KEKE-3310 file (N, C-alpha, C; in steps of 0.2 Angstrom, whole numbers, plus 5000, padded with zeros to 4 digits):
npx = (5855:5853:5860:5851:5840:5846:5848:5835:5830:5838:5834:5821:5821:5826:5816:5806:5811:5810:5797:5780:5777:5769:5772:5785:5786:5780:5788:5800:5795:5792:5805:5811:5803:5807:5821:5821:5815:5824:5836:5831:5829:5842:5848:5841:5845:5859:5859:5854:5864:5875:5869:5871:5883:5883:5872:5875:5876:5886:5899:5896:5904:5897:5886:5890:5890:5896:5905:5909:5916:5926:5933:5938:5947:5956:5962:5967:5975:5982:5974:5962:5945:5935:5941:5939:5929:5936:5942:5943:5932:5939:5951:5945:5941:5953:5953:5945:5950:5958:5949:5939:5945:5948:5936:5930:5938:5934:5920:5921:5928:5918:5907:5912:5915:5902:5897:5894:5895:5908:5910:5917:5922:5922:5921:5928:5922:5926:5935:5941:5940:5953:5959:5974:5984:5993:5991:5999:6003:6013:6010:5998:5981:5971:5968:5965:5961:5963:5955:5965:5972:5981:5987:5978:5976:5980:5975:5974:5965:5957:5949:5944:5939:5948:5958:5972:5978:5975:5982:5995:5997:5996:6007:6017:6015:6013:6009:5998:5981:5969:5955:5943:5934:5917:5916:5928:5926:5924:5935:5951:5950:5959:5966:5956:5955:5963:5958:5945:5929:5921:5908:5904:5901:5912:5908:5897:5904:5911:5901:5896:5906:5908:5895:5896:5907:5900:5891:5899:5903:5891:5887:5898:5896:5883:5886:5896:5888:5880:5889:5894:5884:5875:5883:5885:5873:5867:5874:5870:5856:5858:5864:5853:5842:5847:5850:5837:5831:5839:5835:5822:5823:5823:5835:5852:5866:5878:5873:5867:5878:5886:5877:5875:5888:5890:5880:5884:5896:5892:5885:5895:5902:5893:5891:5904:5905:5895:5901:5913:5907:5902:5914:5919:5912:5898:5888:5871:5868:5875:5868:5856:5865:5872:5861:5857:5868:5869:5857:5860:5871:5865:5856:5865:5871:5861:5858:5870:5869:5858:5863:5873:5864:5857:5868:5871:5859:5860:5871:5866:5856:5865:5871:5860:5857:5869:5869:5857:5862:5872:5865:5859:5848:5845:5841:5828:5832:5828:5816)
npy = (6036:6043:6034:6024:6030:6033:6020:6016:6025:6020:6006:6009:6016:6007:5998:6005:6008:5995:5993:5989:5977:5966:5965:5963:5950:5942:5944:5938:5925:5922:5922:5912:5900:5901:5898:5885:5878:5880:5874:5861:5858:5859:5848:5837:5838:5836:5823:5817:5819:5812:5799:5797:5791:5780:5773:5770:5760:5746:5735:5718:5704:5692:5691:5684:5668:5653:5646:5656:5665:5657:5653:5666:5669:5658:5661:5674:5675:5685:5696:5704:5700:5710:5722:5724:5733:5745:5746:5752:5751:5747:5742:5731:5723:5716:5705:5695:5684:5676:5673:5667:5655:5649:5647:5638:5627:5625:5621:5610:5601:5601:5595:5582:5577:5577:5566:5566:5566:5572:5575:5561:5557:5550:5548:5534:5523:5529:5538:5555:5572:5585:5601:5609:5616:5627:5640:5642:5630:5619:5609:5601:5604:5598:5585:5567:5558:5543:5533:5533:5545:5545:5549:5546:5550:5564:5580:5593:5608:5618:5632:5637:5641:5639:5628:5629:5632:5621:5611:5616:5613:5599:5596:5600:5593:5578:5567:5570:5572:5582:5593:5602:5617:5617:5623:5620:5608:5605:5604:5598:5581:5571:5577:5579:5566:5565:5574:5580:5584:5595:5599:5611:5628:5640:5653:5654:5653:5665:5674:5673:5678:5691:5696:5696:5705:5716:5719:5724:5735:5742:5744:5752:5763:5768:5771:5780:5791:5794:5797:5809:5818:5818:5821:5835:5840:5846:5859:5864:5866:5875:5886:5889:5892:5903:5912:5914:5921:5933:5937:5940:5951:5949:5949:5955:5955:5953:5948:5936:5929:5927:5920:5909:5903:5900:5890:5881:5877:5870:5860:5853:5849:5840:5830:5825:5819:5809:5802:5797:5788:5779:5774:5767:5756:5758:5758:5760:5768:5779:5789:5793:5798:5809:5818:5820:5826:5838:5844:5845:5854:5867:5867:5867:5879:5888:5885:5890:5904:5907:5906:5916:5927:5926:5928:5941:5948:5945:5953:5965:5966:5966:5978:5987:5984:5988:6002:6005:6003:6012:6024:6024:6015:6004:5987:5985:5981:5965:5960)
npz = (5600:5589:5580:5580:5573:5561:5556:5555:5545:5535:5532:5530:5518:5510:5509:5504:5491:5485:5484:5488:5501:5498:5484:5484:5490:5481:5470:5475:5476:5463:5458:5465:5460:5447:5448:5454:5443:5433:5439:5440:5426:5421:5429:5424:5410:5412:5417:5406:5397:5402:5401:5388:5387:5396:5391:5378:5364:5364:5357:5361:5365:5369:5362:5351:5343:5352:5344:5335:5343:5349:5338:5334:5345:5344:5332:5333:5346:5354:5353:5362:5360:5363:5360:5347:5344:5344:5332:5315:5301:5289:5295:5302:5291:5289:5297:5292:5284:5292:5303:5297:5292:5305:5310:5301:5304:5318:5316:5308:5317:5328:5322:5319:5332:5336:5331:5317:5299:5289:5274:5268:5279:5296:5313:5322:5335:5351:5347:5345:5339:5339:5339:5333:5345:5344:5333:5322:5319:5310:5295:5300:5305:5312:5323:5324:5337:5348:5361:5370:5368:5358:5342:5329:5316:5306:5300:5287:5285:5274:5271:5258:5241:5231:5222:5222:5234:5241:5233:5235:5248:5248:5241:5249:5261:5258:5265:5273:5274:5266:5270:5262:5258:5251:5238:5232:5227:5213:5205:5199:5195:5198:5208:5217:5223:5233:5242:5254:5253:5262:5263:5268:5265:5258:5256:5264:5277:5276:5275:5288:5296:5291:5295:5309:5310:5305:5314:5324:5318:5317:5330:5334:5326:5331:5344:5342:5337:5348:5358:5352:5352:5364:5376:5375:5376:5388:5388:5376:5379:5390:5384:5375:5383:5390:5380:5375:5385:5384:5371:5373:5381:5395:5402:5404:5392:5399:5411:5406:5401:5412:5420:5412:5411:5424:5426:5416:5422:5433:5428:5421:5432:5439:5429:5428:5441:5438:5428:5434:5443:5434:5428:5439:5438:5441:5433:5428:5439:5438:5431:5440:5450:5444:5442:5455:5460:5453:5458:5471:5471:5469:5480:5491:5488:5490:5504:5509:5505:5513:5526:5525:5524:5536:5545:5541:5546:5559:5562:5560:5570:5581:5579:5581:5594:5600:5597:5605:5617:5618:5618:5630:5632:5641:5647:5659:5676:5682:5695)
capx = (5848:5854:5862:5845:5836:5850:5847:5828:5829:5841:5830:5815:5822:5827:5809:5802:5814:5808:5790:5776:5779:5766:5775:5792:5785:5778:5794:5804:5792:5793:5812:5812:5801:5811:5827:5819:5814:5831:5840:5828:5830:5849:5849:5839:5850:5866:5858:5853:5871:5879:5866:5874:5889:5881:5867:5876:5877:5893:5900:5896:5906:5893:5881:5892:5890:5902:5910:5912:5920:5932:5937:5942:5952:5961:5965:5971:5976:5985:5970:5955:5939:5932:5945:5936:5925:5941:5945:5939:5929:5945:5955:5941:5942:5959:5952:5940:5953:5960:5943:5935:5949:5948:5929:5930:5941:5930:5914:5923:5929:5912:5903:5915:5914:5895:5896:5892:5900:5911:5912:5917:5925:5918:5925:5926:5920:5932:5940:5938:5944:5956:5963:5981:5984:5997:5988:6004:6006:6015:6008:5991:5977:5966:5971:5960:5964:5959:5953:5971:5975:5986:5985:5976:5977:5981:5972:5974:5959:5957:5942:5945:5937:5954:5962:5979:5980:5975:5988:6002:5997:5997:6014:6022:6014:6010:6006:5993:5975:5966:5948:5942:5927:5913:5917:5934:5925:5923:5942:5955:5948:5965:5968:5951:5955:5967:5954:5939:5924:5918:5901:5904:5903:5916:5903:5893:5908:5913:5895:5895:5912:5906:5889:5899:5910:5895:5888:5904:5903:5884:5888:5902:5893:5878:5890:5899:5883:5878:5895:5895:5878:5872:5887:5885:5866:5866:5877:5865:5850:5859:5864:5847:5838:5850:5849:5830:5830:5842:5831:5815:5824:5823:5841:5857:5871:5883:5870:5866:5884:5888:5873:5876:5895:5889:5876:5888:5901:5889:5883:5901:5904:5889:5893:5910:5903:5892:5906:5917:5903:5902:5921:5919:5907:5892:5882:5865:5868:5879:5863:5854:5871:5873:5856:5857:5874:5867:5852:5863:5875:5861:5854:5871:5872:5855:5859:5875:5866:5853:5868:5875:5859:5856:5874:5870:5854:5862:5876:5862:5853:5870:5872:5855:5858:5875:5866:5853:5866:5876:5860:5857:5842:5847:5835:5828:5834:5822:5815)
capy = (6037:6045:6028:6020:6034:6032:6013:6016:6028:6016:6001:6011:6018:6001:5995:6009:6007:5989:5993:5986:5971:5960:5964:5960:5943:5939:5944:5933:5918:5920:5920:5905:5895:5900:5895:5878:5876:5880:5869:5854:5857:5857:5842:5832:5838:5833:5816:5814:5820:5806:5793:5795:5787:5774:5769:5770:5752:5744:5728:5713:5697:5687:5691:5680:5661:5650:5644:5662:5668:5652:5654:5672:5668:5654:5664:5680:5674:5690:5702:5703:5701:5716:5727:5725:5740:5751:5746:5755:5746:5745:5737:5725:5718:5712:5699:5690:5678:5672:5671:5662:5649:5645:5645:5631:5621:5623:5618:5603:5597:5600:5590:5575:5575:5576:5560:5568:5565:5577:5572:5553:5556:5549:5545:5528:5523:5531:5543:5562:5577:5590:5606:5611:5621:5632:5642:5642:5623:5617:5603:5599:5608:5594:5578:5562:5554:5537:5534:5534:5551:5544:5552:5541:5553:5571:5583:5600:5611:5624:5635:5641:5638:5638:5622:5630:5632:5613:5608:5618:5609:5592:5595:5601:5588:5573:5562:5573:5573:5589:5594:5609:5620:5614:5626:5617:5601:5604:5605:5593:5575:5567:5580:5578:5560:5566:5579:5578:5589:5595:5601:5617:5633:5646:5659:5654:5655:5672:5678:5673:5682:5698:5698:5697:5711:5722:5720:5728:5742:5745:5746:5758:5769:5771:5773:5787:5796:5796:5801:5815:5822:5818:5825:5842:5842:5851:5865:5867:5869:5881:5892:5891:5896:5910:5916:5916:5926:5939:5939:5943:5957:5948:5950:5958:5951:5952:5943:5930:5926:5925:5914:5903:5900:5896:5884:5876:5874:5865:5854:5849:5845:5834:5825:5822:5814:5803:5798:5794:5782:5774:5771:5763:5750:5760:5757:5765:5772:5785:5793:5797:5801:5815:5822:5822:5830:5844:5847:5846:5860:5873:5866:5869:5886:5891:5885:5895:5911:5908:5907:5923:5932:5926:5932:5949:5950:5945:5959:5971:5966:5968:5985:5990:5983:5992:6009:6006:6003:6018:6029:6023:6011:5997:5984:5986:5974:5961:5960)
capz = (5598:5582:5576:5578:5568:5554:5554:5553:5539:5530:5530:5527:5511:5506:5509:5499:5484:5483:5483:5493:5504:5494:5478:5485:5491:5474:5466:5477:5475:5456:5457:5468:5455:5441:5450:5454:5436:5430:5442:5438:5419:5421:5432:5419:5405:5414:5417:5399:5394:5405:5399:5381:5388:5399:5387:5371:5362:5363:5355:5366:5362:5371:5356:5346:5345:5355:5339:5332:5348:5350:5331:5334:5350:5341:5326:5336:5353:5357:5353:5365:5356:5365:5357:5340:5344:5343:5325:5309:5296:5285:5299:5303:5285:5289:5302:5289:5282:5298:5307:5293:5292:5311:5310:5297:5308:5324:5314:5306:5324:5332:5318:5320:5339:5337:5327:5311:5294:5286:5268:5269:5286:5302:5319:5325:5342:5356:5344:5345:5335:5343:5335:5335:5350:5341:5327:5317:5319:5303:5293:5301:5309:5316:5324:5326:5343:5350:5368:5374:5367:5353:5336:5324:5309:5306:5294:5285:5283:5270:5270:5252:5235:5226:5223:5222:5241:5243:5229:5238:5255:5247:5238:5254:5266:5254:5269:5277:5270:5266:5270:5259:5257:5246:5232:5229:5225:5206:5202:5196:5198:5201:5214:5222:5226:5239:5246:5257:5252:5269:5262:5271:5260:5260:5255:5271:5282:5275:5277:5296:5299:5289:5299:5315:5310:5303:5321:5328:5315:5319:5337:5335:5323:5335:5350:5340:5336:5355:5361:5349:5353:5371:5381:5374:5377:5394:5386:5371:5383:5394:5379:5372:5388:5392:5374:5374:5390:5382:5366:5376:5385:5402:5405:5399:5389:5404:5416:5403:5400:5419:5422:5408:5413:5431:5425:5413:5426:5438:5424:5420:5438:5440:5424:5430:5446:5435:5424:5439:5446:5428:5428:5445:5437:5444:5428:5427:5445:5436:5429:5446:5453:5440:5443:5462:5461:5451:5462:5478:5471:5471:5487:5495:5487:5494:5511:5511:5505:5519:5531:5525:5526:5544:5548:5540:5550:5566:5563:5560:5577:5586:5578:5584:5601:5602:5597:5610:5624:5618:5619:5637:5633:5644:5649:5666:5680:5685:5702)
cpx = (5849:5856:5856:5841:5840:5848:5840:5827:5832:5837:5823:5815:5823:5820:5805:5804:5812:5801:5786:5778:5776:5770:5782:5791:5784:5784:5799:5802:5793:5800:5814:5809:5805:5818:5826:5819:5820:5835:5837:5830:5838:5851:5847:5843:5856:5865:5857:5860:5875:5876:5869:5880:5887:5877:5869:5878:5884:5893:5900:5898:5901:5887:5883:5891:5896:5907:5913:5917:5927:5936:5941:5948:5957:5965:5970:5971:5978:5980:5963:5950:5935:5935:5943:5932:5929:5943:5940:5937:5935:5949:5951:5941:5948:5958:5948:5944:5955:5954:5940:5939:5948:5940:5927:5933:5937:5924:5916:5924:5923:5908:5906:5914:5907:5893:5893:5897:5902:5914:5911:5921:5921:5922:5923:5925:5927:5936:5936:5943:5947:5960:5970:5981:5988:5993:5992:6007:6007:6012:6000:5988:5972:5969:5965:5964:5960:5958:5959:5974:5980:5983:5984:5977:5977:5979:5974:5967:5960:5950:5943:5941:5942:5957:5969:5981:5980:5981:5994:6002:5999:6004:6019:6021:6010:6006:6000:5987:5972:5959:5947:5935:5924:5914:5923:5932:5924:5930:5944:5953:5953:5967:5963:5951:5959:5964:5948:5935:5920:5910:5899:5906:5907:5912:5899:5898:5910:5907:5894:5900:5910:5900:5892:5903:5906:5892:5892:5903:5896:5885:5892:5899:5887:5881:5893:5894:5881:5883:5896:5890:5876:5877:5887:5877:5865:5869:5873:5859:5852:5860:5858:5842:5840:5849:5842:5828:5833:5838:5825:5816:5823:5829:5846:5862:5876:5880:5869:5872:5887:5884:5874:5883:5894:5885:5880:5894:5898:5887:5889:5903:5900:5890:5899:5909:5900:5897:5911:5913:5903:5908:5922:5914:5900:5886:5877:5865:5871:5874:5859:5859:5872:5867:5856:5862:5872:5862:5855:5868:5871:5858:5859:5872:5867:5856:5865:5873:5862:5858:5871:5870:5857:5862:5873:5865:5856:5867:5871:5859:5859:5871:5867:5856:5864:5873:5862:5857:5870:5871:5857:5850:5844:5841:5835:5829:5827:5822:5818)
cpy = (6039:6039:6024:6023:6033:6025:6012:6019:6023:6010:6003:6013:6012:5997:5999:6009:6000:5988:5990:5979:5965:5959:5961:5952:5939:5939:5939:5926:5917:5918:5913:5899:5895:5897:5888:5875:5875:5875:5862:5853:5855:5851:5836:5832:5835:5826:5813:5814:5814:5799:5792:5791:5780:5770:5768:5762:5751:5736:5723:5706:5692:5686:5686:5673:5658:5649:5650:5665:5663:5653:5660:5671:5663:5657:5670:5680:5680:5697:5700:5705:5708:5722:5728:5731:5746:5751:5750:5750:5743:5740:5731:5720:5714:5705:5694:5684:5673:5669:5666:5655:5645:5643:5638:5626:5619:5620:5611:5599:5596:5595:5583:5573:5574:5570:5561:5566:5571:5574:5564:5552:5555:5546:5538:5528:5524:5536:5550:5566:5583:5595:5607:5617:5628:5634:5642:5635:5621:5610:5601:5604:5605:5587:5573:5558:5548:5538:5535:5541:5551:5546:5546:5544:5561:5574:5590:5602:5617:5627:5640:5637:5637:5632:5623:5630:5624:5610:5610:5614:5602:5591:5596:5596:5582:5568:5564:5575:5580:5589:5601:5611:5617:5617:5623:5610:5600:5605:5599:5586:5571:5570:5579:5571:5560:5572:5576:5584:5590:5596:5607:5623:5638:5652:5659:5656:5662:5676:5678:5678:5689:5700:5699:5704:5717:5724:5725:5735:5746:5748:5752:5764:5772:5774:5780:5792:5799:5800:5808:5820:5823:5822:5832:5845:5847:5858:5868:5870:5875:5887:5894:5895:5903:5915:5918:5921:5933:5941:5942:5949:5956:5949:5953:5953:5949:5946:5936:5926:5923:5919:5908:5899:5897:5890:5878:5873:5869:5859:5850:5845:5839:5829:5822:5817:5808:5799:5794:5788:5777:5771:5766:5757:5752:5759:5762:5769:5779:5791:5797:5801:5808:5820:5824:5827:5837:5848:5849:5852:5866:5873:5869:5876:5890:5891:5890:5902:5912:5909:5914:5928:5932:5929:5939:5952:5950:5951:5965:5972:5968:5975:5989:5990:5988:6000:6010:6007:6010:6024:6028:6019:6004:5994:5985:5980:5971:5961:5953)
cpz = (5590:5577:5575:5573:5561:5552:5552:5547:5533:5528:5528:5520:5507:5504:5503:5492:5481:5481:5488:5495:5500:5487:5479:5486:5485:5470:5468:5476:5467:5454:5459:5463:5449:5442:5451:5447:5432:5432:5440:5430:5418:5423:5427:5413:5406:5414:5410:5395:5396:5402:5392:5381:5391:5395:5380:5369:5361:5361:5361:5363:5364:5366:5351:5348:5348:5350:5336:5337:5349:5343:5331:5339:5348:5336:5328:5343:5357:5357:5356:5360:5357:5361:5349:5339:5343:5336:5320:5305:5291:5289:5301:5297:5286:5294:5298:5287:5288:5302:5303:5293:5299:5312:5307:5301:5314:5322:5312:5313:5327:5328:5319:5327:5340:5334:5320:5306:5291:5279:5269:5275:5292:5307:5321:5332:5347:5353:5345:5341:5340:5338:5337:5340:5348:5334:5321:5316:5312:5301:5294:5306:5314:5317:5326:5331:5345:5358:5372:5373:5361:5347:5331:5317:5311:5299:5293:5283:5280:5268:5264:5246:5230:5228:5223:5229:5243:5239:5233:5245:5254:5245:5244:5260:5262:5259:5273:5272:5271:5266:5268:5259:5251:5239:5228:5226:5217:5202:5199:5199:5201:5208:5220:5226:5233:5244:5249:5256:5259:5269:5265:5266:5262:5260:5262:5276:5282:5277:5285:5299:5297:5293:5306:5315:5308:5310:5325:5325:5317:5326:5338:5332:5328:5341:5348:5340:5343:5358:5358:5351:5361:5376:5381:5375:5382:5392:5381:5374:5387:5389:5376:5377:5389:5386:5373:5379:5387:5376:5368:5380:5393:5406:5401:5397:5395:5409:5413:5402:5407:5421:5418:5409:5419:5430:5421:5417:5431:5434:5423:5426:5440:5435:5426:5436:5443:5431:5429:5442:5440:5428:5433:5445:5441:5439:5427:5433:5443:5434:5435:5450:5450:5442:5450:5464:5459:5455:5469:5477:5472:5478:5492:5494:5491:5501:5513:5510:5511:5525:5531:5526:5533:5547:5547:5545:5557:5567:5564:5567:5582:5585:5582:5592:5604:5602:5603:5617:5624:5620:5626:5638:5635:5647:5657:5670:5682:5692:5705)
residu = (MET:ASP:GLN:ILE:ARG:ARG:LEU:ALA:ARG:HIS:TYR:SER:SER:GLN:ALA:SER:ASP:ARG:GLY:PRO:VAL:ARG:GLU:GLN:ILE:ARG:GLU:LEU:TYR:THR:LYS:TYR:LEU:GLN:SER:ARG:GLU:THR:THR:LEU:LEU:ASP:ALA:VAL:ALA:ALA:ALA:ALA:GLY:ILE:SER:GLY:VAL:VAL:LEU:SER:PRO:ARG:PHE:ASP:PRO:SER:ASP:LEU:SER:PRO:GLN:MET:ARG:GLU:ALA:PHE:GLU:LEU:ALA:TYR:PRO:SER:ILE:PRO:ILE:GLU:SER:LEU:ALA:ASP:TYR:SER:PRO:GLU:GLN:LEU:GLY:GLY:PHE:ILE:HIS:GLY:TRP:LYS:GLY:LYS:LEU:PHE:GLU:VAL:ILE:VAL:ARG:ASP:ARG:LEU:ASN:ASP:GLY:LYS:TRP:VAL:GLY:GLU:LEU:HIS:LEU:LYS:PRO:GLY:GLN:TYR:ALA:GLU:LEU:ALA:LYS:ASP:PRO:SER:GLN:PRO:GLY:TRP:ASP:LEU:ALA:ILE:LEU:ASP:GLU:ASN:GLY:ALA:ALA:ALA:ASP:GLN:LEU:GLN:LEU:LYS:ALA:THR:SER:SER:LEU:GLN:TYR:ALA:ARG:GLU:ALA:LEU:GLU:ARG:TYR:PRO:HIS:ILE:HIS:VAL:ILE:THR:ALA:GLN:GLU:ALA:ALA:GLY:GLY:ASP:PRO:GLN:LEU:LEU:GLU:ARG:LEU:THR:ASN:SER:GLY:ILE:SER:GLU:GLU:GLU:LEU:GLU:GLY:GLN:VAL:GLU:SER:ALA:LEU:SER:SER:VAL:THR:ASP:HIS:SER:ALA:ALA:GLN:GLY:TRP:LEU:ASP:ASP:VAL:PHE:PRO:PHE:LEU:PRO:PHE:VAL:ILE:ILE:ALA:GLY:THR:GLU:GLY:MET:CYS:LEU:PHE:LEU:GLY:LYS:THR:SER:LEU:GLU:LYS:ALA:ALA:ARG:ARG:GLY:ALA:GLY:ARG:ALA:LEU:LYS:ALA:SER:ALA:SER:MET:GLY:VAL:GLY:TYR:LEU:VAL:TYR:THR:LEU:ASP:GLY:GLY:LEU:ILE:SER:ILE:PRO:ALA:THR:MET:ILE:THR:ARG:LEU:SER:ILE:ASP:ARG:PHE:ARG:ASN:LEU:ARG:ARG:ALA:GLY:GLN:ASP:MET:THR:ALA:ARG:LEU:GLU:THR:LEU:ARG:ALA:ILE:GLY:ALA:ALA:ARG:ASN:ALA:ALA:GLY:TYR:LEU:PRO:SER:PRO:THR:ALA)
# end
């Protein structure tokens, strides 16, 4: 009997310390709403953080024309074109010369195969133009083949406005004709007799290559900005909200630091799940996956707390039952 009285006094004192029941319910409801709002805010912030990785613009080689892409792959067969996004602007400048030269060759080949004139050069019926398979092929860059695949002619192509390069090519391979860029057409008349003016401007070729490289730079710059800002957004929001509560005197420094660390840990975990989904080619699915994970963490925590509370209450009921049994308050037998 004494044990029952002690338990009654214990819970009665707890209830009186907490105030009226109505106030207790209102306080619990307010805490519940605040917890839900905080959880939702953190979930949205974590999803926004991972979206900076998922939605950041990246260089897409499919945006290039087929001629531009083929020219790059011919000039640099060992370098994946997608890897251009990893180069600095200074490094990208090193691709201009080789890319421009191959683009010139691809354009000349395609014009000839489309039945168009390149200077005074035009294919005969059954003929077709084909580029050298080896980018370092000595002597010639483009071959004119007949319907049987036999070489009818071989040509060098020089995407330059300088006659010096053309002169060197003619001196080294005097039996191979040279097709050059439009700007070289105003040079030595005697030398021009052995050259073909393609009508294609070197300046235009260089402009196309530089435009393609600037698109890589623009994508990289935008991606870098998003990668630098968005992944840290959840932690900025957490620090800001906890700092505001501390400033308004709603919490202590210790509690703010503890809550902030806990929220940051859960945000990191949920963003880690989102990034894992993204690396597994989940794409945009990684954004809702991040948000759902963050919401699920608190849901699991709440369920665990509810289970712990239920266990504590059952232990209390067992203690009361044991006290009643010890005091001789046994249930009467049924008839």
